[in-house]
N, C-alpha and C positions, 0 to 999 in steps of 0.2 A: 503493500501500501504506500503509494507516495505521499511525503508529508512537502510542508513548506516553512518558510521559516526567515527572519528578517536577517540580513546581516551586511556586513561591507567587506570590501576585497580588499587587503591592505597592498596587494601587489598593483592594484589599479588605481593609481592615484593621477586626477588629472593635473593637467599644466600647474596649474596654480597652490597647488597642494593640496586641493580638498577632497573630499569622497563622496561617491554616489551612494546611496543605499542600496541595497538589492533586496533580491525575494530568491532566495534557494531553494529550489526543487530537487528532492532528495529521493530517489527512485533506482531502485536494482543497483545499489550499492556506486550509483552514479550521481554526479553534481551538474544540474543548470542553472544558469542565473536569470532572472528578472530585471534589467535596469529600472528602477523607478526615478521619477523626478525630484526624488528628496536627496537634497545635499549639504552635507557635513563641512565645518573647515577643518576640523581635524580629526583625525581616528579617536582619539582620547573625549570626544564627542558620543561617542558608540559604545554600547557598555549591554553585556547580557541580552542583546534583540532590542535595545532601548536606547534613545537620544538621549544624553545628559549633558548637563553643565551649560547650557543654554538658555534664554531668558525665554525663549518660544519652544522649551522643551516637551512643556505638555501639550501645547497646539498639535506640534509634529507628529506626539506620538500615537494622539486620537486619530487623526488624519493617517498614519502607518496602520493603526490597527484595523481602521474599518476596510483599510486597501486591502490588507492582509485578508480580512474576511471575504472580501468580495472574492477574493481569487480561490480562497478556500470553496465558496458556494460553489463556482465555477469546476473547481477538480472533484468535489463531490458528484458533482453532476455526470462526471465521464464515465460511463461505464463500463467494464472489464479493462481497468486500468493497465492490468499485466499485460496487453497484448500490446501496450506502447512502450516505446526505449524513452529514457529520460529526458530529450532533447525534441522526440515528439511530443510529450505531452506538455512540455515548456513553451512550445509551437503552438499548439492547441489555444494554451492559458491566454498568452499574448494575443493572439488572433480574435478570441473574444470580450478581449477587455479594450481592444483598440479603437473600442466605442467611447470611450472615455475622453480622448482627446479633441473630440468634437467641440469642445466646450474649454479649450484651452486658450489663454491668453493673446497666442497668434492667430487663431481661427477668429477669434471677435473680432479682434483687429482688424483682419482683412476684409472681413464684411462690412466695418465701418468705413475703410479706405475705399472702395468700392465705392459706398452709397454717397461719398463726399465725391467723388469722381462724378459721379452721375448727376451731382447736384453743382457741379462749377468750382467745387472747394479744391481745385487743385493741388495749392502750397499746403493747407493744411494736412492733404491727405499725404504728401511727402514727406512732410514733417514727421506723422505717425507712424509712416514706413520705415524711416529711418531708426526710430526709437525700437519699433518691432526687430529690426535686423541689432542692433544693441542688445536688448534684451532676452533675445536667443541665443544669443552670443554667451552672456552669461551665464543663462540655464541649460545651457548646452544642448539644446533642440527645445520642443515642444511642450510647452509646461503649464498643465491644468490650472485654470483659475481658482480652482479649489484649496490648490496646495500654495498658493501663494500668503506669506505670513508677515509680519509687522518686521523680522530679521530679515526676509527676503528684501522688502523694500529697502530696510538700511544696506542690504549688501551688494543692491541693486546700484544706489547712489554713490556708495565707493567705489565700483567697479568703475561707473562712467569717471570721475575724477582720476582716477589711478590707472586704468587701462588705458580708457581713451583720451585721457587727458581733456576733457570739457573744463570751463569755467563753469563760474557760481550762475552766470545766466541761464547758461546751456543747460546746464544740468537741471535746474529750477523749472525751465520748459519742458524738459524730457520725463522727469519724475511728474510733471502737470499732465503730460500727456499720457503717464502710466495709470495714473488716477482715474483718469476721463474712462480710459479702457474698462476697470476695473468695475467704475460705477456703473456705466454703460451694462456690462456684465450683468448686475445688480438687480439694475431696473428691467432686464428682460428675460429676469427670473432666470437665468441660465446657472446662478451660485448662491448659497446663503453662506454667510460670514456670521460666526460668533463674536469674533473681534474684527472690524476692520482693517485690512492691512496698513490703511494708512496713521491708524489711530494716534500713533508717539510721532510721526513723522511730519516736521514741519517744512514745507516748501518755500524758498526763498521768493521773496515779491519779485516779479517782473520789474526792473528798472524803468524808468519813466522816459520814455524815446523822445530827447530834443531834438526833433525834426523841425519845428518851426521855423520860418526866416523871418526876417526883419518885411517890413512893408520896402524898404529901399530896394531889399534884395529882389524881392516878389516882383516890384516894377522893374526893372531892369527886365527879369525873363518876361513881361507881360508885354513889353515896348519894344521887345527886341524882335530885330529882322533878320534871323539868320538865311542865308543864301542857299542852303544846302535843304532837300524838300523834307530830308529825313529828320533836320533838329527843326523845322516848322512843324512836325509832326507831335514830335516831343512838347515843345511849346504850347501846342493849341490842347494836346490833352490833358497839359497841368493845370493851365486857364480853364478849361471845361470844367476839370473835377473842383475847382477855387468855384467858380460860377454857379456851379449847382449844388451848392452846399456840402461839397467836402465828399461827393460821391465816388465809390470805389472803382476801380479800372475796369474788375469783371460788371460791374453793373452797368457803367458808363457804356461799353458796348454793345450790353443790349437794351439801349434806347431807340427808341423811335422817334426820329426829331422833326418828322413829319408833322405829330401833335403838337398845339401850343403848351401842354404840361406834362410831365412827367410823372408817373406812377407806378412804386417797385415794392419790393421785400429785398432787403439786400442777402444776397446771397448768403452772406456769411453766416447769417442766423436762422434761413430755412428751414434746417433742422433742430433748433433751440427753441426754448421756453418764447424766446422775444419773436417765433417764426411768422405769426401770424401779423406783425406789425409792418403796416405799409405807410410810404413817407410818398406823399404828393404835393409837391411845388410847380409852380408855372416855372416855363425854360424863359429866363432872363432874353432880353433883344441881345445882350453882347454876345450870350452861350449862343442862340440862335444863328447869329451871324459866323462865328467860328466854326460851328457845326455843319455849316452851309458850304462848307470850301471841300469838306471831304466825303457829304453825306451820299447814301448808294438810293438812289431816286426809288428805284423799286421796291426796297426795304424799312429806307428810314434808317437804317444803320450806319454806324460810321464804317468806311471803308478806304483803306489806304493800299487796297493791291496787295497786301502781303501774306503769305500761306503759313505761319508762326504757326505752333502749336500756343494754346495761351500761357502757359508757364515762361517759354522762349519770347514770348513780345515783351513779357514784364521788364524781361533781365535787356533785352534790347533797349526799349524802352528809360529802364532804371540807366543804362550804361550812355545814352543819348543826354540824358539830364544832365549827369555827373559831368560830360562833355561840353553840354551849352552854359552852365555855371562857371565853368573854369573859363571859356572863353570871353564872360561876361564880368570876369573878377570878383562873382559870388562867392565868399570865402565860407559860408555855411555849407554843410551838407544838402544836399540837393536829391530828393528823390520823387518819386509819384506823390507817394504818403505824405510829403512836405504840405503838399496843397490843402488836404484836409486837416493837419495840424495846424495849421496856419489859418483859415478860415476859423475854428473853433479860437484862437487865440485871439485875431482880431474882432471878433463876434463880442467876446468877452471884456475886451479892452473897450468897446464902443458901449458897454453898458445891457445888451442882448440877455433877457433873462436864461437861464441855463434851460431850461425847459424846453425852450424854442432851439435853443444850439443843440441842445440833445437829440429833438425832432429834425431837425435837417439832417443830424450824423447817423440818425437811427442806432443811437445808444439807448441805456438802461438806466436809471438809479442805482447802481447798486449799493452806494455805499450808505442807504437806507434799506435796503432788503428788500426792495419792493422795485415794479415795475413800473413808471409812471404811464398816465393813461393818457397816451398820444393823442388820441381821438378828441380829448381838450383842446387839445393844440390847431387851432384852427389852419387852414392852409394861408390864409390871409397873412394871418403873425408872420408864418416861416415866409413868405413872397418878401414880406416887409422887410423882415432882417436881413436875408441877403441883398437885398435891395439897398440897404441900409452901410452892409460892411462891402459891398461893391463902390458905392459914394466914398466910403472911408480911403479905402485905398488908392481913389481917383482926385481925395482934395483931404490929406490926411491931416493938412495945415487946419483945415477947418474943425478939425477934433480936438486939436492938440489943447486948448484951452479945457474944453471939459473933461477928459481923460486927467490932466491933472487935478482939476477940483474933486473927479470921483476917487484919485488915489489918495488924496488928501481925508476925505472922509473915510475911508478904508481904513486907513491907519489910525485916526481919532476911534474908531469902532473897537480896533486891537484887535 
């Protein structure tokens, strides 16, 4: 009669010195091994078939007992075991348990990546794919969601810093993406945790990207007259984003400029709790004029004659804006996103209420833990705000005294 037990193979050490816990299948004086996804840092952390000397030892031992019981049930269901060799029994057990990998971290991540790409969120999908590769490298293969513990999360963060040499910002982004996949698994009822893997893990806050530029720099770009067609495209896309309330490029490329108004849901939030939020604004005359240079008369969409994928087009425009800024003597970092940041900054400077700025940008008020009810912000208010910001960049001196007075009042309020 075959038997099963938990063990480690001291001679089989991973490159980083860790050990994978195995299930030994003993039959007919032979032993074959089933490799699990549970890993310990050193052989001293495993004794008498149990994990020891680890903060998560109790959790791991419970999971290992459950796994061993599952294999035992499968083994008990095999009739006439004597007819099989040890290796054959091991292969039967592995095959029957392969379904467990359907709810692995990697499979959940792949499903989400595909969903994001279908909805145009290519950049975010790329970030998740990179994180999935690193996590797979850390776990040495497919790793069940149910096996992820706080210790695994701590270990992965250390792996990113020491092995992949990522900085704090990138580490924070990748750990945040890891948490997203785990929470998605929980939401889809693919896994239930007694203790959430991130219960003790603190993710570093993402630093605020200082990508807004001065009005002087914005006007240099706005009023520039580059000779090259490609530079004109970069300039016009930058200005269109600004004049349309900081619209993201992926959304801008889907706007029908034959209509006097644009109405859209940000691609970035379509599959989130903010996904039903619709932004509706009138297209300012200056934006209509710019779009008219590049519009496809049949579709109403911007058409530059390029056959780039979206991701490659983003990189192309980024390079062009960098070159244009350098050519114009703009010392700040300029990317497409700078138009969005600058719109928000200028709007705030001239006293546009936060709620209206958020409506134009498609933001939620996360600081209060709730989403503002954007339907209460009328389109007319957003149109007036955009018109006022445009007037500000056209006539900055007109607002100078007001901005100084407002700044003094804010300082007095403390």
